[in-house]
C-alpha positions as a printed Julia matrix, in Angstrom:
98×3 Matrix{Float64}:
  -89.85   -97.1   37.58
  -87.36   -98.37  40.0
  -88.12  -101.62  41.73
  -85.89  -103.33  44.16
  -86.35  -107.11  44.68
  -84.95  -109.35  47.38
  -84.37  -112.55  45.42
  -83.92  -115.89  47.21
  -80.34  -117.06  46.82
  -81.11  -119.83  44.43
  -82.98  -117.45  41.99
  -80.38  -114.82  42.29
  -77.73  -117.51  41.37
  -79.83  -118.65  38.36
  -80.19  -114.99  37.13
  -76.48  -114.39  37.59
  -75.63  -117.6   35.56
  -78.12  -116.62  32.84
  -76.8   -113.17  32.7
  -73.2   -114.52  32.45
  -74.18  -117.04  29.73
  -75.72  -114.16  27.68
  -72.88  -111.79  28.35
  -75.36  -109.17  29.66
  -76.05  -107.3   32.81
  -78.39  -108.98  35.27
  -80.85  -106.09  35.14
  -81.07  -106.35  31.27
  -81.64  -110.13  31.51
  -84.27  -109.65  34.33
  -86.13  -107.1   32.18
  -85.96  -109.38  29.13
  -87.4   -112.28  31.05
  -90.25  -110.15  32.5
  -91.05  -108.8   29.09
  -91.17  -112.35  27.59
  -93.25  -113.86  30.36
  -95.72  -111.14  31.48
  -98.98  -110.96  29.54
  -99.34  -108.18  26.94
 -101.14  -105.01  27.8
 -104.97  -105.19  27.46
 -105.02  -103.12  24.19
 -102.67  -105.64  22.57
 -104.66  -108.69  23.74
 -107.9   -107.03  22.39
 -106.28  -106.25  19.05
 -105.02  -109.86  18.79
 -108.48  -111.25  19.65
 -110.21  -108.96  17.06
 -107.64  -110.02  14.49
 -108.27  -113.72  15.2
 -112.0   -113.28  14.99
 -111.65  -111.41  11.66
 -109.41  -114.23  10.33
 -112.1   -116.76  11.36
 -114.66  -114.7    9.53
 -112.59  -114.65   6.37
 -112.0   -118.38   6.64
 -115.76  -119.05   7.13
 -116.54  -117.03   4.11
 -114.43  -119.3    1.98
 -115.87  -122.6    3.21
 -117.52  -124.84   0.76
 -121.36  -125.08   1.11
 -121.3   -128.41   2.97
 -118.86  -127.14   5.6
 -120.85  -123.9    6.0
 -123.98  -125.94   6.47
 -122.25  -128.03   9.13
 -121.1   -124.88  11.0
 -124.67  -123.54  10.86
 -125.93  -126.8   12.24
 -123.53  -126.63  15.26
 -124.45  -123.03  15.95
 -128.23  -123.83  15.62
 -127.84  -126.79  18.06
 -126.07  -124.51  20.6
 -128.85  -121.91  20.35
 -131.53  -124.6   20.67
 -129.87  -126.14  23.75
 -129.49  -122.73  25.41
 -131.76  -122.2   28.43
 -132.02  -118.56  27.76
 -134.67  -117.08  25.4
 -131.89  -114.86  24.02
 -130.03  -116.74  21.23
 -126.42  -116.08  20.7
 -126.23  -116.88  16.91
 -129.44  -115.29  15.64
 -127.56  -112.71  13.66
 -125.26  -115.23  12.08
 -128.07  -117.69  11.31
 -130.68  -115.12  10.01
 -129.83  -115.78   6.3
 -129.53  -119.52   6.85
 -132.21  -121.09   4.7
 -132.98  -123.9    7.22
């Protein structure tokens, strides 16, 4: 894709200086900066979120009983305080002895 931008003079100068500092063409530096600062595509974000949730699940499975009980208590309190009849953590707490 070709994109032409009219940069304000101060931004154009900063880009020129950064490109000179890196010893790279301005276009390459602009592409690198956009790549670094734009959010990742939705599929990558979704994959990162799923990986994080899986890590949390693995961490929870390794918790000592007292920590697992404390986590269950927090989830139970959230469900009890929820104004909706639909509880969010029913599946997680179904095997909870309390």
